[in-house]
C-alpha positions, 0 to 999 in steps of 0.5 A: 499500500501507498499510504494514499488515495488510490490504494482504493483500486481503480482510483487516480490522482493528478495535480497541476499547479503554478507557483507564480499563480500561487494556486492549483487544481487537483483531479480525482478520476474513477476507472468507472463510474463511482458512487458518491455522496457529499458532506458540507460542514463549512459555513462558506462553500464553493461547489459544483454539481453536488445537488446530483449527489443527493441520493434522490437525484437521477444519476447514480455515479460519477466519473471524477471530482475536481479540487481547486484553488481561486475561490469561484474561479476555479469552478472553472478547474472541472470543466477542463477534467471533464474536457480529458474524461470526454475525450476518453469517451466517459460520462453519462449516457444521454441518447447518443452523447456521454456527459462526464460527470464531474463535482467539485469544490474550491478553495480561497486562495486569492490573496496569498501574493500570487499572481492572479492578474490572468485577463478575461478567462481564468487558468484553472480550465487549462489547470483542470485538464492538466491535472486530469492528464496527469492523473495516475496512482502515484499521489505527490504530497504538499504544495501541489494541486489544489494546495499549492496556494493553500495555508492554515493560521499558522503554516503552509497548507498543502495535499495530504493523502493516507489510506487504511485496511478496515480492522477485522473486515476486508474494506480499504479506505482512502482520503486525500485533503486539501488543507487550507483552514482558518485553524491550527494543524498543529497544537499552539505554535508547536511542531505537535500535530493534532492528529498524533493520537490516529499516526502510523509509522511516524509519517508526519513526524511521529511526535505526539502530542506534547507533554502538557498543552502549551498556553496557546494551544486553544487561542484564537488563530488570529495569524489567518485571514477571515473568509481565506480558508477551506479544507476540501477532502475526499474519502474513498472506499472499496466497499459497495455502497448505495448513495445513502450509505455514501452520504452516512460515509460522509457523514462519520468521515467529517469528524477527521477534520474535527480530530486534525484541525482547530477551531473547523467548521466555522464560518470562515470555512467552506469545508467539504467532504466527498465520499466514494464507493468503487464498489468491489467488495459487498457488505456483509452487515450493511450496518455494522460494516458501514460503521467500521469504514467510517470510523476508519475514514475518520481516522484516516482523513485526520492523519491526510491532513497532518501529512498534507501540512508536514509535506508542505514547502515554503510557497514563494509568494507566500509569507508564511513558513511551511512546517519541514521550515521550522521543525524539520531538523527534530 
């Protein structure tokens, strides 16, 4: 296992970013249409085609997902991913036409110092196409894709990914997060991550929690600029879920953000979690198995958030240190 979202078979991930722009796009593609749902907890979300993920909606499955910087401009990224999927003959069949189904969500990185003077049309459609074209099972981490211009209250944000085998069950779960939070992923200004209790094999430094909580552990993060936030996440499983079960999977997995970010789900964030089922392994116990899968996904998403900040590197246009700059030699 790669400890990434692509450990769930049938998923590939691609990134495209521009450091001068200070932004980018991450494309998540599925080998075959996948059942999906979404759960939105932040107060300022920006999304595309999430209504069709409702269990009552007609379309049963999706072809890909788009995660992008650029705020509302970044919603164009999904069009680039759609274009690439259309070239390969993917999509929902309507008569003799196929329409690729690519929901998406955006984070705010417009005031991170990058050159956003792009003229009439933003670059996000082209970035979306490039990200889809680059999709593979190898997932780059840190300051890439939708995490290129991402930040947290005190440290550079980025793309993180993790995976796990569900305890005593034949299912895998994987998570990917673009961490751009109003809150902190670390405990106060120190090197320790809130997600430390869930860490595996020192994947984000192996420091554990501090021996005692520092005085600034729960202080309000004044360093962040209100309204310039949002953590986007995708959780996936090879368990065969209905759209209604996928919705519960997404709701349960949101706990992973609460375990890794403080504060979270504020009016200043647009936190979104997409849940995906590739449908390879049937549930033996629809209630018990779903509970176990959701619990594993929450733990795995918490790890992915910490890995995103741990793996990030400083962005030249953004005056904010990366975790590795401050604590990488410990």
